ZASEGU-377632 format. One record per residue (C-alpha): x, z, y; residue in one letter. Coordinates in nm, 3 decimals. Layout:
<pts>
        u        w        v  type
        X        Z        Y     A
...
</pts>
This chain:
<pts>
        u        w        v  type
   11.076    5.521   12.039     M
   11.362    5.758   12.103     K
   11.259    6.053   12.315     A
   11.457    6.113   12.631     R
   11.580    6.448   12.754     S
   11.448    6.593   13.081     P
   11.658    6.530   13.388     G
   11.767    6.812   13.620     P
   11.487    6.745   13.870     D
   11.211    6.681   13.613     E
   10.879    6.822   13.728     G
   11.000    6.961   14.060     R
   10.812    6.742   14.308     K
   10.485    6.880   14.441     S
   10.343    6.537   14.518     F
   10.359    6.209   14.332     Q
   10.257    5.894   14.518     G
   10.087    6.110   14.783     G
    9.862    6.283   14.525     V
    9.901    6.652   14.448     Q
    9.996    6.710   14.084     T
    9.741    6.988   14.026     G
    9.961    7.297   14.053     T
    9.837    7.566   14.291     E
   10.049    7.829   14.463     A
   10.032    8.188   14.345     F
    9.880    8.444   14.579     E
    9.920    8.816   14.640     E
    9.591    8.880   14.458     G
    9.725    8.719   14.140     D
    9.991    8.989   14.112     F
    9.777    9.275   14.240     H
    9.509    9.214   13.973     A
    9.776    9.281   13.706     L
    9.909    9.601   13.866     S
    9.870    9.934   13.683     P
    9.593   10.033   13.923     A
    9.384    9.724   13.837     C
    9.489    9.621   13.486     A
    9.211    9.820   13.315     R
    8.944    9.749   13.575     D
    8.688    9.482   13.475     A
    8.600    9.440   13.842     Q
    8.918    9.233   13.871     Y
    8.819    8.993   13.594     D
    8.704    8.729   13.842     D
    9.034    8.747   14.025     R
    9.227    8.723   13.700     R
    9.014    8.425   13.599     L
    9.146    8.246   13.908     V
    9.499    8.315   13.785     L
    9.412    8.203   13.431     R
    9.295    7.866   13.566     R
    9.612    7.827   13.773     K
    9.830    7.893   13.471     L
    9.631    7.655   13.251     L
    9.662    7.380   13.513     A
   10.036    7.444   13.523     L
   10.051    7.439   13.143     G
    9.854    7.115   13.114     K
   10.086    6.948   13.364     L
   10.385    7.061   13.156     A
   10.213    6.928   12.841     V
   10.168    6.586   13.004     A
   10.530    6.569   13.112     R
   10.658    6.695   12.778     A
   10.457    6.413   12.621     G
   10.650    6.165   12.835     E
   10.964    6.311   12.676     L
   10.824    6.254   12.328     G
   10.707    6.609   12.250     L
   10.336    6.658   12.180     A
   10.209    7.006   12.272     L
    9.879    7.164   12.367     E
    9.812    7.434   12.628     A
    9.622    7.756   12.581     R
    9.562    8.053   12.811     G
    9.568    8.427   12.758     S
    9.277    8.666   12.803     L
    9.189    8.772   13.156     H
    8.958    9.063   13.063     S
    9.048    9.403   12.915     P
    8.972    9.401   12.541     S
    9.089    9.545   12.213     T
    9.329    9.250   12.183     F
    9.527    9.362   12.490     N
    9.486    9.739   12.452     A
    9.213    9.733   12.720     M
    9.449    9.633   12.999     K
    9.566    9.301   13.146     V
    9.924    9.352   13.267     E
   10.050    9.004   13.187     R
    9.887    8.661   13.181     M
   10.034    8.337   13.057     W
    9.985    7.980   12.943     A
   10.110    7.889   12.596     Y
   10.245    7.546   12.508     L
   10.246    7.521   12.130     C
   10.228    7.259   11.854     R
    9.918    7.044   11.840     T
    9.640    7.075   11.581     K
    9.778    6.767   11.403     A
   10.122    6.929   11.374     E
    9.968    7.256   11.257     K
    9.782    7.061   10.988     K
   10.109    6.903   10.872     R
   10.282    7.240   10.861     L
    9.985    7.399   10.685     R
   10.009    7.130   10.420     G
   10.372    7.219   10.360     E
   10.329    7.598   10.363     L
   10.008    7.615   10.161     G
    9.681    7.789   10.248     A
    9.797    8.147   10.187     D
   10.111    8.133   10.401     L
    9.950    7.927   10.677     A
    9.619    8.113   10.709     K
    9.705    8.256   11.052     D
    9.875    7.946   11.189     L
    9.599    7.881   11.446     D
    9.705    8.185   11.648     A
    9.932    8.043   11.920     A
   10.182    8.330   11.905     Y
   10.242    8.262   11.534     R
   10.406    7.935   11.636     N
   10.713    7.873   11.848     A
   10.583    7.818   12.201     Y
   10.682    7.762   12.560     L
   10.537    8.008   12.808     C
   10.469    8.041   13.181     A
   10.374    8.400   13.262     A
   10.280    8.624   13.552     V
   10.321    9.002   13.566     E
   10.256    9.238   13.856     S
   10.619    9.216   13.967     D
   10.763    8.898   13.813     A
   10.716    8.539   13.699     L
   10.862    8.414   13.373     E
   10.935    8.089   13.191     V
   11.036    8.122   12.827     S
   11.057    7.989   12.474     L
   10.938    8.246   12.222     R
   10.943    8.272   11.845     I
   10.737    8.575   11.743     H
   10.831    8.769   11.430     A
   10.502    8.645   11.280     D
   10.610    8.286   11.348     G
   10.863    8.333   11.070     W
   10.855    7.966   10.963     Y
   10.990    7.849   11.300     D
   11.241    8.133   11.307     G
   11.355    8.053   10.954     Q
   11.374    7.683   11.040     N
   11.612    7.763   11.326     L
   11.818    8.002   11.114     A
   11.848    7.742   10.837     N
   11.949    7.472   11.084     R
   12.223    7.687   11.237     V
   12.347    7.773   10.888     K
   12.349    7.405   10.785     A
   12.502    7.260   11.103     E
   12.707    7.552   11.229     G
   12.672    7.740   11.558     I
   12.819    7.468   11.783     A
   12.508    7.239   11.815     P
   12.281    7.535   11.891     W
   12.532    7.672   12.139     M
   12.543    7.336   12.319     Q
   12.165    7.331   12.361     V
   12.157    7.691   12.484     L
   12.447    7.648   12.725     N
   12.261    7.363   12.896     A
   12.006    7.626   13.004     L
   12.195    7.802   13.282     E
   11.966    8.059   13.441     G
   11.811    8.153   13.106     F
   11.912    8.429   12.867     R
   11.877    8.467   12.489     L
   11.722    8.796   12.382     R
   11.639    8.970   12.057     L
   11.288    9.119   12.041     A
   11.266    9.403   12.293     D
   11.629    9.506   12.260     W
   11.821    9.575   12.580     K
   12.101    9.333   12.496     G
   12.105    8.980   12.633     E
   12.315    8.670   12.578     W
   12.355    8.463   12.895     I
   12.298    8.089   12.854     C
   12.573    7.879   13.011     G
   12.839    8.131   12.905     A
   12.776    8.158   12.531     L
   13.058    8.137   12.279     T
   13.053    8.107   11.902     K
   13.152    8.472   11.874     D
   12.868    8.584   12.100     K
   12.611    8.385   11.904     L
   12.752    8.509   11.576     A
   12.690    8.859   11.710     E
   12.328    8.769   11.786     F
   12.278    8.619   11.440     L
   12.416    8.934   11.281     K
   12.115    9.127   11.411     Y
   11.835    8.868   11.433     W
   11.622    8.834   11.120     K
   11.331    8.581   11.124     P
   11.009    8.749   11.021     G
   11.135    9.086   11.147     E
   11.247    9.019   11.505     H
   11.120    8.800   11.786     A
   11.358    8.555   11.952     L
   11.321    8.491   12.325     V
   11.496    8.257   12.567     V
   11.364    8.341   12.911     D
   11.419    8.313   13.282     Q
   11.254    8.566   13.512     R
   11.182    8.542   13.883     F
   11.146    8.891   14.038     P
   10.833    8.935   14.252     A
   10.810    9.303   14.349     P
   10.548    9.414   14.600     P
   10.665    9.342   14.952     G
   10.924    9.087   14.839     A
   10.725    8.806   14.681     R
   10.821    8.528   14.920     G
   10.978    8.300   14.659     E
   10.701    8.365   14.405     A
   10.431    8.278   14.660     L
   10.596    7.959   14.780     S
   10.405    7.631   14.720     P
   10.706    7.499   14.528     E
   10.714    7.776   14.266     M
   10.451    7.637   14.021     P
   10.628    7.301   14.011     E
   10.959    7.478   13.967     R
   10.817    7.662   13.667     M
   10.699    7.333   13.518     V
   11.048    7.193   13.565     G
   11.205    7.494   13.396     E
   10.964    7.462   13.103     M
   11.074    7.101   13.061     L
   11.435    7.214   13.049     R
   11.337    7.412   12.737     L
   11.203    7.104   12.556     V
   11.536    7.021   12.383     P
   11.562    7.380   12.257     L
   11.203    7.372   12.132     F
   11.271    7.048   11.944     R
   11.591    7.192   11.801     F
   11.431    7.520   11.689     S
   11.071    7.465   11.582     A
   10.979    7.305   11.251     W
   10.876    6.941   11.278     S
   10.928    6.613   11.099     G
   11.243    6.557   11.304     E
   11.372    6.912   11.258     S
   11.279    7.007   10.903     D
   11.514    7.272   10.772     F
   11.248    7.458   10.574     L
   11.153    7.209   10.307     F
   11.427    6.948   10.298     R
   11.621    6.938    9.972     K
</pts>
């Protein structure tokens, strides 16, 4: 069955057939628990657990709708307690949407045990992300430097097919921006040219730099009206679905194999 692409209003209705979809509005406490004053304080773990559950519910809804588009993903959540894994502070929380265990097994079989030993870590795969920080919300597609196989797959595909197909997928994502690791530069989706993307490719090296395509919704203290609206979680789901074509284009899979094809 040929997968369809998400429509412009995919995932944006809060109710379906009179039944709430499961997304829950963000609250002031969700942001406050991630603020510098609270990020290291374990007393806020319970409050951050509430946020973790909200994000996972949002992520699972996006997984279900991505499945309707023909893309199988699974959702995971980030830590809500200070630990050595987050430098003893929780400043950002998110839900990952990454390849399923079955797809990881297929990729592991291609890469071999040594190269694929850390594949289970979600950030070592290309993934879609819905995140909350103390002053912003974010929806993104991310390819970590350690997810070099997905980064190399994308680089190989662009080299084989030219920049134009990639540019078309990116320019359908108005409101998003392409970024390189934590560099200050950004490439605005919807206004990309071949020259601009050639500039990006000149600097981006899979395995050395992360690639990010993100959209951020500012939510500073005292001005969080949009972020706290009941519609925002569904809007984030809809924006994640808009990233599905880019995920399918970029990440290694049976339909987008530019790592091992001869």
